BATOR-225357 format. One record per residue (C-alpha): residue in one letter; x, y, z. Coordinates in Angstrom, 2 decimals, decimal comma. Each point is the difference from the previous one (the first is absolute). Layout:
# residues N
<node code="A" px="X" py="Y" pz="Z"/>
...
This chain:
# residues 453
<node code="M" px="49,94" py="17,95" pz="-30,21"/>
<node code="R" px="0,08" py="-0,26" pz="3,76"/>
<node code="F" px="-2,29" py="3,04" pz="0,26"/>
<node code="Q" px="-2,48" py="-1,55" pz="-2,43"/>
<node code="S" px="0,03" py="-3,26" pz="1,98"/>
<node code="L" px="-0,69" py="1,91" pz="3,20"/>
<node code="I" px="-2,94" py="1,79" pz="-1,63"/>
<node code="T" px="-1,35" py="-3,33" pz="-1,27"/>
<node code="C" px="0,20" py="-1,52" pz="3,50"/>
<node code="L" px="-1,78" py="3,00" pz="1,52"/>
<node code="V" px="-2,76" py="-0,26" pz="-2,59"/>
<node code="L" px="-0,46" py="-3,70" pz="0,74"/>
<node code="V" px="-0,10" py="0,60" pz="3,74"/>
<node code="C" px="-2,52" py="2,83" pz="-0,39"/>
<node code="S" px="-2,13" py="-2,12" pz="-2,32"/>
<node code="A" px="-0,04" py="-2,87" pz="2,48"/>
<node code="T" px="-0,89" py="2,39" pz="2,82"/>
<node code="T" px="-2,84" py="1,47" pz="-2,05"/>
<node code="A" px="-1,29" py="-3,46" pz="-0,94"/>
<node code="F" px="-0,28" py="-1,06" pz="3,63"/>
<node code="A" px="-1,16" py="3,33" pz="1,42"/>
<node code="G" px="-3,49" py="-0,23" pz="1,39"/>
<node code="Q" px="0,03" py="-3,76" pz="-0,23"/>
<node code="W" px="-2,01" py="-2,20" pz="2,35"/>
<node code="K" px="1,30" py="-2,91" pz="1,97"/>
<node code="A" px="-2,14" py="-2,95" pz="1,03"/>
<node code="G" px="0,30" py="-3,28" pz="1,82"/>
<node code="V" px="-2,53" py="-2,77" pz="0,51"/>
<node code="A" px="-0,14" py="-3,20" pz="2,05"/>
<node code="K" px="-2,50" py="-2,54" pz="1,30"/>
<node code="V" px="-0,25" py="-2,47" pz="2,87"/>
<node code="N" px="-2,30" py="-2,95" pz="0,59"/>
<node code="I" px="-2,26" py="0,60" pz="3,02"/>
<node code="S" px="-2,09" py="-3,18" pz="-0,22"/>
<node code="P" px="-0,69" py="-1,47" pz="3,45"/>
<node code="T" px="1,97" py="-3,14" pz="0,83"/>
<node code="K" px="-2,68" py="-1,40" pz="2,30"/>
<node code="P" px="-3,82" py="-0,01" pz="-0,01"/>
<node code="L" px="-1,28" py="3,40" pz="1,15"/>
<node code="R" px="-3,43" py="1,43" pz="0,62"/>
<node code="M" px="-1,12" py="2,04" pz="-2,99"/>
<node code="G" px="-1,32" py="3,53" pz="-0,30"/>
<node code="G" px="-2,79" py="1,46" pz="-2,06"/>
<node code="Y" px="-3,08" py="-2,05" pz="0,80"/>
<node code="A" px="-1,46" py="-0,22" pz="3,48"/>
<node code="S" px="-1,56" py="-3,40" pz="-0,71"/>
<node code="R" px="3,36" py="-1,75" pz="-0,24"/>
<node code="D" px="0,50" py="-2,20" pz="3,04"/>
<node code="R" px="3,24" py="-1,89" pz="-0,64"/>
<node code="P" px="3,52" py="0,60" pz="-1,38"/>
<node code="A" px="0,97" py="-0,19" pz="-3,66"/>
<node code="D" px="0,47" py="-3,54" pz="-1,25"/>
<node code="G" px="2,08" py="0,58" pz="-3,14"/>
<node code="T" px="1,50" py="2,48" pz="-2,46"/>
<node code="L" px="-1,24" py="1,07" pz="-3,42"/>
<node code="T" px="2,59" py="2,70" pz="-0,64"/>
<node code="D" px="2,93" py="1,36" pz="1,96"/>
<node code="L" px="-0,27" py="3,37" pz="1,70"/>
<node code="W" px="2,61" py="2,65" pz="-0,78"/>
<node code="A" px="1,27" py="3,32" pz="1,27"/>
<node code="K" px="1,72" py="2,17" pz="-2,58"/>
<node code="A" px="1,89" py="3,27" pz="0,23"/>
<node code="L" px="0,72" py="2,58" pz="-2,69"/>
<node code="V" px="2,43" py="2,80" pz="0,79"/>
<node code="L" px="0,05" py="3,12" pz="-2,19"/>
<node code="Q" px="2,68" py="2,69" pz="0,27"/>
<node code="D" px="0,24" py="3,28" pz="-1,89"/>
<node code="D" px="3,26" py="1,73" pz="-0,93"/>
<node code="A" px="-0,08" py="2,04" pz="3,23"/>
<node code="G" px="0,04" py="-3,19" pz="2,08"/>
<node code="T" px="-3,64" py="0,20" pz="1,12"/>
<node code="R" px="-1,40" py="-3,49" pz="0,43"/>
<node code="A" px="-3,44" py="-1,59" pz="0,10"/>
<node code="V" px="-0,70" py="-3,62" pz="0,95"/>
<node code="L" px="-3,19" py="-1,80" pz="-1,01"/>
<node code="I" px="-0,59" py="-3,27" pz="1,86"/>
<node code="T" px="-2,82" py="-2,24" pz="-1,24"/>
<node code="I" px="-1,09" py="-2,86" pz="2,25"/>
<node code="D" px="-2,27" py="-2,99" pz="-0,56"/>
<node code="A" px="-1,86" py="0,44" pz="3,28"/>
<node code="I" px="-3,50" py="0,66" pz="1,29"/>
<node code="A" px="1,00" py="3,10" pz="1,95"/>
<node code="M" px="2,73" py="2,29" pz="1,25"/>
<node code="S" px="-0,39" py="1,20" pz="3,58"/>
<node code="R" px="1,24" py="3,35" pz="1,24"/>
<node code="N" px="2,46" py="-1,74" pz="2,33"/>
<node code="L" px="1,46" py="-2,21" pz="-2,72"/>
<node code="S" px="0,32" py="2,91" pz="-2,42"/>
<node code="A" px="1,68" py="2,16" pz="2,65"/>
<node code="G" px="2,40" py="-2,79" pz="0,94"/>
<node code="V" px="1,07" py="-0,54" pz="-3,60"/>
<node code="C" px="0,50" py="3,73" pz="-0,60"/>
<node code="R" px="1,94" py="0,43" pz="3,23"/>
<node code="S" px="2,41" py="-2,79" pz="-0,98"/>
<node code="L" px="0,39" py="1,38" pz="-3,54"/>
<node code="N" px="0,90" py="3,39" pz="1,46"/>
<node code="E" px="2,52" py="-1,49" pz="2,43"/>
<node code="Q" px="1,66" py="-2,30" pz="-2,51"/>
<node code="F" px="-0,21" py="1,96" pz="-3,26"/>
<node code="G" px="-0,85" py="3,59" pz="0,94"/>
<node code="L" px="-3,38" py="-0,11" pz="-1,76"/>
<node code="D" px="-2,49" py="2,47" pz="1,46"/>
<node code="R" px="-3,69" py="-0,70" pz="0,43"/>
<node code="R" px="-1,19" py="1,99" pz="-2,99"/>
<node code="S" px="2,21" py="-2,09" pz="-2,29"/>
<node code="V" px="-1,48" py="-3,40" pz="0,91"/>
<node code="A" px="-3,40" py="-1,30" pz="-1,14"/>
<node code="L" px="-1,40" py="-3,41" pz="0,90"/>
<node code="N" px="-2,94" py="-1,32" pz="-2,01"/>
<node code="V" px="-1,73" py="-3,31" pz="0,68"/>
<node code="S" px="-1,90" py="-2,07" pz="-2,55"/>
<node code="H" px="-2,74" py="-0,68" pz="2,58"/>
<node code="T" px="-0,12" py="-3,64" pz="-1,07"/>
<node code="H" px="-2,64" py="-1,80" pz="2,02"/>
<node code="C" px="2,02" py="-3,21" pz="-0,23"/>
<node code="G" px="2,95" py="1,05" pz="2,14"/>
<node code="P" px="0,83" py="-0,15" pz="3,73"/>
<node code="A" px="-2,19" py="1,98" pz="2,42"/>
<node code="I" px="2,48" py="2,78" pz="0,75"/>
<node code="G" px="-0,70" py="3,65" pz="0,75"/>
<node code="D" px="-2,90" py="1,18" pz="2,16"/>
<node code="L" px="-2,56" py="-2,31" pz="-1,56"/>
<node code="S" px="-0,03" py="-2,89" pz="2,44"/>
<node code="F" px="-1,23" py="1,51" pz="3,28"/>
<node code="Y" px="-3,49" py="-1,46" pz="-0,42"/>
<node code="R" px="1,14" py="-3,53" pz="-0,76"/>
<node code="T" px="0,58" py="-2,84" pz="2,40"/>
<node code="F" px="3,58" py="-1,18" pz="-0,48"/>
<node code="T" px="1,87" py="-2,39" pz="2,23"/>
<node code="D" px="3,10" py="1,22" pz="1,81"/>
<node code="K" px="2,13" py="-2,06" pz="-2,40"/>
<node code="Q" px="-1,70" py="1,52" pz="-3,05"/>
<node code="N" px="0,58" py="3,51" pz="1,37"/>
<node code="Q" px="3,63" py="-0,82" pz="0,71"/>
<node code="D" px="0,48" py="-1,30" pz="-3,54"/>
<node code="L" px="-1,55" py="3,14" pz="-1,50"/>
<node code="T" px="2,18" py="2,21" pz="2,20"/>
<node code="A" px="3,10" py="-1,92" pz="-1,09"/>
<node code="Y" px="-1,04" py="0,31" pz="-3,66"/>
<node code="T" px="-0,53" py="3,77" pz="0,37"/>
<node code="T" px="3,39" py="0,45" pz="1,67"/>
<node code="D" px="1,68" py="-1,96" pz="-2,79"/>
<node code="L" px="-1,94" py="1,99" pz="-2,61"/>
<node code="Q" px="1,26" py="3,29" pz="1,43"/>
<node code="Q" px="3,58" py="-1,22" pz="-0,24"/>
<node code="K" px="-0,53" py="-1,19" pz="-3,56"/>
<node code="L" px="-1,50" py="3,34" pz="-1,06"/>
<node code="V" px="3,05" py="1,84" pz="1,29"/>
<node code="G" px="2,31" py="-2,55" pz="-1,60"/>
<node code="V" px="-1,61" py="0,18" pz="-3,43"/>
<node code="V" px="0,37" py="3,79" pz="-0,03"/>
<node code="G" px="3,68" py="-0,41" pz="0,85"/>
<node code="E" px="0,40" py="-2,40" pz="-2,89"/>
<node code="A" px="-1,73" py="2,43" pz="-2,39"/>
<node code="L" px="2,30" py="2,81" pz="1,19"/>
<node code="N" px="3,03" py="-2,17" pz="-0,70"/>
<node code="R" px="-1,23" py="-0,46" pz="-3,56"/>
<node code="L" px="-0,34" py="3,70" pz="-0,82"/>
<node code="A" px="1,01" py="0,62" pz="-3,59"/>
<node code="A" px="-0,59" py="2,59" pz="-2,71"/>
<node code="A" px="-3,55" py="-0,33" pz="-1,29"/>
<node code="E" px="-2,58" py="1,50" pz="-2,33"/>
<node code="L" px="-3,59" py="0,52" pz="1,18"/>
<node code="S" px="-3,13" py="0,22" pz="-2,09"/>
<node code="W" px="-3,70" py="-0,34" pz="0,67"/>
<node code="G" px="-3,34" py="-0,54" pz="-1,63"/>
<node code="T" px="-3,57" py="-1,03" pz="0,76"/>
<node code="G" px="-1,88" py="-3,13" pz="-1,05"/>
<node code="K" px="-3,48" py="-1,36" pz="0,67"/>
<node code="A" px="-1,46" py="-3,06" pz="1,73"/>
<node code="T" px="-3,70" py="-0,48" pz="0,64"/>
<node code="F" px="-0,41" py="-2,85" pz="2,50"/>
<node code="A" px="-0,60" py="2,32" pz="2,98"/>
<node code="V" px="-3,69" py="0,57" pz="0,79"/>
<node code="N" px="-1,58" py="2,37" pz="2,51"/>
<node code="R" px="-1,30" py="-2,47" pz="2,58"/>
<node code="R" px="-2,33" py="2,52" pz="1,65"/>
<node code="N" px="-2,08" py="0,39" pz="-3,16"/>
<node code="N" px="0,03" py="-3,46" pz="-1,59"/>
<node code="R" px="-1,10" py="-3,32" pz="1,48"/>
<node code="E" px="2,69" py="-2,62" pz="-0,56"/>
<node code="A" px="-2,38" py="-2,53" pz="-1,56"/>
<node code="S" px="-1,25" py="2,51" pz="-2,57"/>
<node code="V" px="3,41" py="1,30" pz="-1,13"/>
<node code="P" px="0,52" py="-2,34" pz="-3,01"/>
<node code="S" px="-3,34" py="0,95" pz="-1,57"/>
<node code="L" px="0,42" py="3,70" pz="0,87"/>
<node code="R" px="3,50" py="0,03" pz="-1,47"/>
<node code="A" px="-1,18" py="-1,71" pz="-3,18"/>
<node code="A" px="-2,73" py="2,60" pz="-0,36"/>
<node code="G" px="2,35" py="2,89" pz="0,83"/>
<node code="Q" px="-2,14" py="0,91" pz="3,00"/>
<node code="L" px="2,40" py="-0,18" pz="2,95"/>
<node code="R" px="-0,65" py="2,85" pz="2,43"/>
<node code="G" px="2,04" py="2,18" pz="2,33"/>
<node code="P" px="3,35" py="1,80" pz="-0,27"/>
<node code="V" px="3,13" py="-1,98" pz="-0,93"/>
<node code="D" px="3,61" py="0,81" pz="-0,84"/>
<node code="H" px="1,22" py="-2,33" pz="-2,73"/>
<node code="D" px="3,30" py="1,78" pz="-0,63"/>
<node code="V" px="3,18" py="-2,06" pz="0,26"/>
<node code="P" px="2,87" py="2,43" pz="0,75"/>
<node code="V" px="3,35" py="-1,49" pz="-1,02"/>
<node code="L" px="3,58" py="1,00" pz="0,80"/>
<node code="F" px="2,75" py="-1,56" pz="-2,13"/>
<node code="V" px="3,53" py="0,00" pz="1,42"/>
<node code="R" px="2,73" py="-0,94" pz="-2,48"/>
<node code="H" px="3,73" py="-0,38" pz="0,14"/>
<node code="V" px="1,77" py="2,50" pz="-2,25"/>
<node code="D" px="0,62" py="-2,81" pz="-2,51"/>
<node code="G" px="-3,77" py="-0,41" pz="-0,37"/>
<node code="R" px="-0,49" py="-3,16" pz="2,08"/>
<node code="M" px="-3,05" py="0,15" pz="2,24"/>
<node code="M" px="0,92" py="0,25" pz="3,69"/>
<node code="A" px="-3,44" py="0,39" pz="1,59"/>
<node code="V" px="-3,64" py="0,27" pz="-1,00"/>
<node code="V" px="-2,31" py="1,72" pz="2,48"/>
<node code="C" px="-3,76" py="0,13" pz="-0,49"/>
<node code="G" px="-3,09" py="0,87" pz="2,02"/>
<node code="Y" px="-3,70" py="-0,82" pz="-0,06"/>
<node code="A" px="-2,99" py="0,97" pz="2,15"/>
<node code="C" px="-1,50" py="-3,32" pz="1,09"/>
<node code="H" px="-0,27" py="-2,27" pz="3,03"/>
<node code="A" px="2,09" py="-3,18" pz="-0,02"/>
<node code="T" px="-3,05" py="-2,09" pz="0,89"/>
<node code="T" px="-0,32" py="-2,40" pz="-2,90"/>
<node code="L" px="0,79" py="-2,94" pz="2,27"/>
<node code="S" px="-1,26" py="-1,10" pz="3,40"/>
<node code="V" px="1,78" py="-3,36" pz="0,22"/>
<node code="Y" px="2,06" py="-1,35" pz="2,90"/>
<node code="Q" px="3,17" py="0,20" pz="-2,05"/>
<node code="I" px="2,64" py="2,71" pz="-0,03"/>
<node code="S" px="-0,27" py="2,10" pz="-3,14"/>
<node code="S" px="0,83" py="3,49" pz="-1,22"/>
<node code="D" px="-3,28" py="0,04" pz="-2,01"/>
<node code="W" px="-0,17" py="2,01" pz="-3,24"/>
<node code="P" px="2,87" py="2,39" pz="0,91"/>
<node code="G" px="2,31" py="-2,99" pz="0,38"/>
<node code="Y" px="-1,13" py="-1,61" pz="-3,24"/>
<node code="A" px="0,53" py="3,36" pz="-1,74"/>
<node code="Q" px="3,58" py="0,12" pz="1,26"/>
<node code="I" px="0,60" py="-3,59" pz="-1,10"/>
<node code="E" px="-1,22" py="0,81" pz="-3,50"/>
<node code="L" px="2,01" py="3,22" pz="-0,20"/>
<node code="E" px="3,21" py="-1,74" pz="1,03"/>
<node code="K" px="-0,62" py="-2,51" pz="-2,77"/>
<node code="K" px="-0,44" py="2,83" pz="-2,51"/>
<node code="Y" px="3,05" py="1,88" pz="1,32"/>
<node code="P" px="2,36" py="-2,72" pz="1,28"/>
<node code="D" px="2,78" py="2,47" pz="0,92"/>
<node code="A" px="-2,34" py="2,08" pz="2,15"/>
<node code="I" px="-1,68" py="-0,11" pz="3,40"/>
<node code="A" px="-3,71" py="0,85" pz="-0,08"/>
<node code="L" px="-1,68" py="1,99" pz="2,77"/>
<node code="T" px="-3,75" py="0,55" pz="0,33"/>
<node code="W" px="-1,55" py="2,66" pz="2,21"/>
<node code="I" px="-3,69" py="0,30" pz="0,87"/>
<node code="G" px="-2,00" py="3,11" pz="-0,80"/>
<node code="C" px="-3,22" py="1,31" pz="1,53"/>
<node code="G" px="-1,81" py="-3,32" pz="-0,10"/>
<node code="G" px="-1,78" py="0,10" pz="3,34"/>
<node code="D" px="-3,39" py="-0,40" pz="-1,69"/>
<node code="Q" px="1,23" py="-1,95" pz="-3,04"/>
<node code="N" px="-0,05" py="-3,78" pz="-0,39"/>
<node code="P" px="1,35" py="-2,30" pz="-2,71"/>
<node code="L" px="-3,17" py="-1,58" pz="-1,38"/>
<node code="P" px="-0,78" py="-2,77" pz="-0,60"/>
<node code="R" px="2,16" py="-1,64" pz="2,66"/>
<node code="R" px="0,49" py="-3,06" pz="2,27"/>
<node code="K" px="1,90" py="-2,06" pz="-2,59"/>
<node code="V" px="3,77" py="-0,23" pz="-0,49"/>
<node code="K" px="-0,44" py="0,32" pz="-3,76"/>
<node code="Y" px="-1,56" py="3,44" pz="0,52"/>
<node code="A" px="2,97" py="1,24" pz="2,05"/>
<node code="Q" px="2,36" py="-1,32" pz="-2,68"/>
<node code="D" px="-2,02" py="1,65" pz="-2,75"/>
<node code="Y" px="-0,08" py="3,37" pz="1,79"/>
<node code="G" px="3,76" py="-0,20" pz="0,44"/>
<node code="R" px="0,39" py="-0,61" pz="-3,74"/>
<node code="Q" px="-2,34" py="2,90" pz="-0,78"/>
<node code="L" px="2,12" py="2,35" pz="2,07"/>
<node code="A" px="3,24" py="-1,28" pz="-1,54"/>
<node code="D" px="-1,46" py="0,38" pz="-3,50"/>
<node code="A" px="-0,99" py="3,58" pz="0,82"/>
<node code="V" px="3,59" py="0,71" pz="1,07"/>
<node code="D" px="1,42" py="-1,64" pz="-3,12"/>
<node code="K" px="-2,33" py="2,00" pz="-2,23"/>
<node code="T" px="1,08" py="3,17" pz="1,78"/>
<node code="Q" px="3,66" py="-0,85" pz="-0,48"/>
<node code="S" px="-0,45" py="-0,50" pz="-3,73"/>
<node code="G" px="-2,00" py="3,22" pz="-0,35"/>
<node code="K" px="0,65" py="3,60" pz="0,94"/>
<node code="T" px="1,96" py="0,57" pz="3,22"/>
<node code="Q" px="1,58" py="3,11" pz="1,48"/>
<node code="S" px="3,51" py="0,24" pz="1,35"/>
<node code="I" px="0,54" py="1,43" pz="3,50"/>
<node code="E" px="2,58" py="2,71" pz="0,47"/>
<node code="G" px="0,66" py="2,40" pz="2,84"/>
<node code="K" px="0,08" py="-0,14" pz="3,76"/>
<node code="L" px="-1,61" py="-2,27" pz="2,57"/>
<node code="V" px="-2,08" py="1,73" pz="2,69"/>
<node code="C" px="-1,38" py="-2,01" pz="2,93"/>
<node code="S" px="-2,34" py="1,04" pz="2,81"/>
<node code="Y" px="-1,88" py="-1,74" pz="2,81"/>
<node code="A" px="-2,33" py="1,11" pz="2,77"/>
<node code="E" px="-2,52" py="-1,43" pz="2,45"/>
<node code="I" px="-3,24" py="1,91" pz="0,46"/>
<node code="D" px="-2,53" py="-0,35" pz="2,82"/>
<node code="M" px="-3,03" py="-1,89" pz="-1,30"/>
<node code="P" px="-2,89" py="0,45" pz="2,45"/>
<node code="F" px="-2,50" py="-2,68" pz="0,96"/>
<node code="A" px="-3,68" py="0,96" pz="-0,03"/>
<node code="K" px="-0,85" py="-0,92" pz="3,60"/>
<node code="L" px="1,83" py="-1,74" pz="2,80"/>
<node code="P" px="-1,97" py="-2,56" pz="2,03"/>
<node code="T" px="-0,26" py="0,51" pz="3,73"/>
<node code="R" px="1,27" py="-2,50" pz="2,53"/>
<node code="E" px="-3,58" py="-0,94" pz="0,85"/>
<node code="E" px="-0,91" py="-0,55" pz="-3,64"/>
<node code="L" px="2,99" py="-2,29" pz="-0,43"/>
<node code="R" px="-0,92" py="-1,98" pz="3,10"/>
<node code="Q" px="-3,52" py="-0,46" pz="-1,31"/>
<node code="T" px="1,42" py="-1,22" pz="-3,32"/>
<node code="L" px="1,73" py="-2,85" pz="1,82"/>
<node code="N" px="-3,47" py="-1,59" pz="0,20"/>
<node code="S" px="-0,44" py="0,06" pz="-3,77"/>
<node code="K" px="-0,54" py="-3,24" pz="-1,90"/>
<node code="N" px="2,30" py="1,31" pz="-2,73"/>
<node code="R" px="3,46" py="-1,34" pz="0,87"/>
<node code="Y" px="1,72" py="2,70" pz="-2,06"/>
<node code="E" px="-1,73" py="2,75" pz="1,97"/>
<node code="V" px="1,01" py="-1,72" pz="3,23"/>
<node code="A" px="3,60" py="-0,29" pz="-1,18"/>
<node code="R" px="0,17" py="3,68" pz="-0,93"/>
<node code="A" px="-1,63" py="1,11" pz="3,25"/>
<node code="T" px="2,45" py="-2,14" pz="1,98"/>
<node code="T" px="2,97" py="1,50" pz="-1,85"/>
<node code="L" px="-1,23" py="3,56" pz="0,45"/>
<node code="L" px="-0,72" py="-0,51" pz="3,70"/>
<node code="Q" px="3,53" py="-1,32" pz="0,48"/>
<node code="R" px="1,30" py="3,10" pz="-1,76"/>
<node code="L" px="-2,11" py="2,21" pz="2,27"/>
<node code="E" px="1,38" py="-1,70" pz="3,10"/>
<node code="R" px="3,57" py="0,28" pz="-1,27"/>
<node code="N" px="-0,05" py="3,57" pz="-1,35"/>
<node code="G" px="-2,94" py="1,59" pz="1,79"/>
<node code="K" px="-1,58" py="1,02" pz="-3,31"/>
<node code="L" px="-0,65" py="-1,00" pz="-3,59"/>
<node code="D" px="1,71" py="1,87" pz="-2,80"/>
<node code="S" px="-2,41" py="2,27" pz="-1,83"/>
<node code="S" px="1,99" py="-0,18" pz="-3,23"/>
<node code="Y" px="2,54" py="-2,12" pz="-1,87"/>
<node code="P" px="3,33" py="1,10" pz="-1,54"/>
<node code="Y" px="-0,68" py="-0,58" pz="-3,70"/>
<node code="P" px="2,97" py="-0,31" pz="-2,40"/>
<node code="V" px="0,12" py="2,03" pz="-3,22"/>
<node code="Q" px="3,02" py="-0,20" pz="-2,29"/>
<node code="V" px="0,86" py="1,66" pz="-3,31"/>
<node code="W" px="2,90" py="-0,65" pz="-2,34"/>
<node code="K" px="0,68" py="2,16" pz="-3,03"/>
<node code="L" px="2,09" py="-1,90" pz="-2,54"/>
<node code="G" px="1,75" py="2,41" pz="-2,27"/>
<node code="D" px="-1,76" py="2,55" pz="-2,11"/>
<node code="G" px="-3,56" py="-1,19" pz="-0,02"/>
<node code="L" px="-0,94" py="-3,19" pz="1,84"/>
<node code="T" px="-1,65" py="0,25" pz="3,43"/>
<node code="F" px="-0,43" py="-3,15" pz="2,13"/>
<node code="V" px="-2,44" py="0,31" pz="2,93"/>
<node code="L" px="0,05" py="-2,75" pz="2,64"/>
<node code="L" px="-2,82" py="-0,18" pz="2,55"/>
<node code="G" px="-0,50" py="-2,19" pz="3,04"/>
<node code="G" px="-2,90" py="-2,36" pz="0,54"/>
<node code="E" px="-2,53" py="-1,57" pz="-2,35"/>
<node code="V" px="-0,84" py="3,07" pz="-2,05"/>
<node code="V" px="-3,10" py="0,03" pz="-2,20"/>
<node code="V" px="0,29" py="0,81" pz="-3,68"/>
<node code="D" px="-1,49" py="3,50" pz="0,28"/>
<node code="Y" px="3,35" py="1,27" pz="1,28"/>
<node code="S" px="2,06" py="-1,06" pz="-3,00"/>
<node code="L" px="-2,62" py="1,35" pz="-2,41"/>
<node code="R" px="-0,13" py="3,35" pz="1,82"/>
<node code="L" px="3,74" py="0,42" pz="0,44"/>
<node code="K" px="0,75" py="-0,91" pz="-3,60"/>
<node code="H" px="-2,60" py="2,51" pz="-1,14"/>
<node code="E" px="1,43" py="2,75" pz="2,21"/>
<node code="L" px="3,71" py="-0,72" pz="-0,50"/>
<node code="G" px="-0,09" py="-1,20" pz="-3,60"/>
<node code="S" px="-1,21" py="-3,46" pz="-1,03"/>
<node code="D" px="2,86" py="-0,27" pz="-2,49"/>
<node code="R" px="2,71" py="0,34" pz="2,65"/>
<node code="T" px="-1,43" py="-1,14" pz="3,36"/>
<node code="W" px="0,10" py="-3,45" pz="1,63"/>
<node code="V" px="-1,88" py="-0,76" pz="3,22"/>
<node code="A" px="0,74" py="-3,02" pz="2,20"/>
<node code="S" px="-1,73" py="-1,10" pz="3,18"/>
<node code="Y" px="0,91" py="-2,86" pz="2,39"/>
<node code="S" px="3,19" py="1,95" pz="0,68"/>
<node code="N" px="1,99" py="0,31" pz="3,24"/>
<node code="D" px="-2,91" py="-0,90" pz="2,31"/>
<node code="V" px="-3,13" py="-2,03" pz="-0,80"/>
<node code="L" px="-1,93" py="1,56" pz="2,86"/>
<node code="A" px="-3,61" py="-0,23" pz="-1,23"/>
<node code="Y" px="-2,19" py="0,76" pz="-3,00"/>
<node code="I" px="0,25" py="3,59" pz="-1,20"/>
<node code="P" px="-3,37" py="1,05" pz="-1,43"/>
<node code="S" px="-0,58" py="3,06" pz="-2,11"/>
<node code="R" px="-2,61" py="2,54" pz="1,09"/>
<node code="R" px="-2,53" py="-1,77" pz="-2,25"/>
<node code="V" px="0,73" py="-3,48" pz="1,34"/>
<node code="L" px="0,13" py="1,20" pz="3,61"/>
<node code="R" px="-3,49" py="1,47" pz="-0,33"/>
<node code="E" px="-1,34" py="-3,05" pz="-1,84"/>
<node code="G" px="1,30" py="-2,23" pz="2,78"/>
<node code="G" px="0,32" py="-3,73" pz="-0,45"/>
<node code="Y" px="3,13" py="-2,08" pz="0,49"/>
<node code="E" px="2,56" py="2,41" pz="-1,48"/>
<node code="G" px="-1,90" py="2,99" pz="1,35"/>
<node code="G" px="0,33" py="-0,98" pz="3,64"/>
<node code="G" px="-1,05" py="-3,58" pz="0,68"/>
<node code="A" px="3,51" py="-1,36" pz="-0,51"/>
<node code="M" px="1,37" py="2,15" pz="2,82"/>
<node code="L" px="-1,24" py="-2,74" pz="2,33"/>
<node code="Y" px="2,50" py="-2,48" pz="-1,44"/>
<node code="F" px="2,90" py="2,43" pz="0,31"/>
<node code="G" px="-0,80" py="0,67" pz="3,64"/>
<node code="R" px="-0,66" py="3,71" pz="-0,60"/>
<node code="P" px="-2,43" py="1,65" pz="2,43"/>
<node code="S" px="-2,37" py="1,45" pz="-2,61"/>
<node code="P" px="-0,29" py="1,03" pz="-3,65"/>
<node code="W" px="2,12" py="2,92" pz="-1,17"/>
<node code="A" px="-1,26" py="3,53" pz="0,48"/>
<node code="D" px="-1,38" py="1,88" pz="-2,96"/>
<node code="G" px="2,67" py="2,05" pz="-1,76"/>
<node code="I" px="2,80" py="-2,59" pz="-0,23"/>
<node code="E" px="0,03" py="0,13" pz="-3,80"/>
<node code="R" px="0,62" py="3,73" pz="0,12"/>
<node code="K" px="2,82" py="-0,43" pz="2,54"/>
<node code="I" px="1,76" py="-2,68" pz="-2,07"/>
<node code="V" px="-0,33" py="1,81" pz="-3,32"/>
<node code="T" px="1,17" py="3,28" pz="1,57"/>
<node code="E" px="3,12" py="-1,72" pz="1,33"/>
<node code="V" px="0,74" py="-1,56" pz="-3,38"/>
<node code="H" px="-0,21" py="3,42" pz="-1,65"/>
<node code="R" px="2,25" py="1,47" pz="2,68"/>
<node code="Q" px="2,68" py="-2,60" pz="-0,65"/>
<node code="V" px="-0,32" py="0,26" pz="-3,77"/>
<node code="G" px="0,69" py="3,72" pz="0,36"/>
<node code="M" px="3,36" py="-0,61" pz="1,69"/>
<node code="K" px="2,98" py="1,03" pz="-2,10"/>
<node code="T" px="2,96" py="-1,76" pz="1,60"/>
<node code="H" px="0,78" py="-3,19" pz="1,87"/>
<node code="G" px="0,52" py="1,80" pz="3,28"/>
<node code="E" px="-3,12" py="2,21" pz="0,08"/>
């Protein structure tokens, strides 16, 4: 009898071990990052005063995933206009010191809401008072601390979890390079909208082992530019998260932004549109959840690298001095900044360290995260080359350094093709060949087999 009891206990122990072998762990948390005082806003150069109210709160959210080998990945989504290289590096340095997380395991994605504080590298051309600059600096310092804190909270909540994913559709993004805003309603009604778009809505569902939803993560390739008011708002990504947390009251919703550099939500400029786009995204997620999804099993593989992205042509000192006489205040501001850099460093950098990150979740899902405002051509190309049924592509990740045009857009020119470099303070458009460099690096990282390679 005792022998039989021992055998029974061993069977139960082995069964329990088998049931939990290969199991994921996850933890999720959020923190309110709404400013507590009126701040100058980012996103539109015409704004000339601080925000005067709040439409929706701003949030930072962190999702931690851990495979059965202990490998971790942390996705941080932030309702913010931008993420500077310095802020990103500061957050990652603190996460490494406090929690042992290495750089490849941390991804920061901003919603690029144009109704948030003017943080990042997007305010050099604006005239702010000393007090306004001090307030923005204080907000940024506090934000960095909150980002580190929310990751710590998510780590403390790690628990056994089940992961699954699927893909929905939402159609409010329109290629802004190929469609005049005023004509969009009639073109949409006639089915005649032009230009490439990516209407996929990738969705990750994270559930407790008892089936309760822990987190819902979704992405979409579109600018958060529905609103241009003087009120703090997270725009359509925030409204999407609000709707999702109503649909899944036990869960925290995170929204990341895809390759929407040349995509706008149209029509726009009304709060009701932002609310409607948020509902459309939430409905797409809900429809995905009730349809066919795929479970995620296997290991987590993370990689990260910075590649040298060359500028086309550096201005000379004399050219910059001549530009100081321009009647365009943005050109004067850039020339002033670059001349100061020349005096300080003796040269201008001929390239920029561009961040490329790849996570492989289990046995089939590849998540590519790119820096800057990446145009839609990249997601369409990478999904075609890596498998549209198992590839997600985010931009606005780790460093919102400038627009990232494809070869086609770079040669066409225009705002995304090079004109916007003025407002980022970059010395010139990018050199030809950057699309090839970025795609080559993505393929290199996708080919990695282990976390340490």
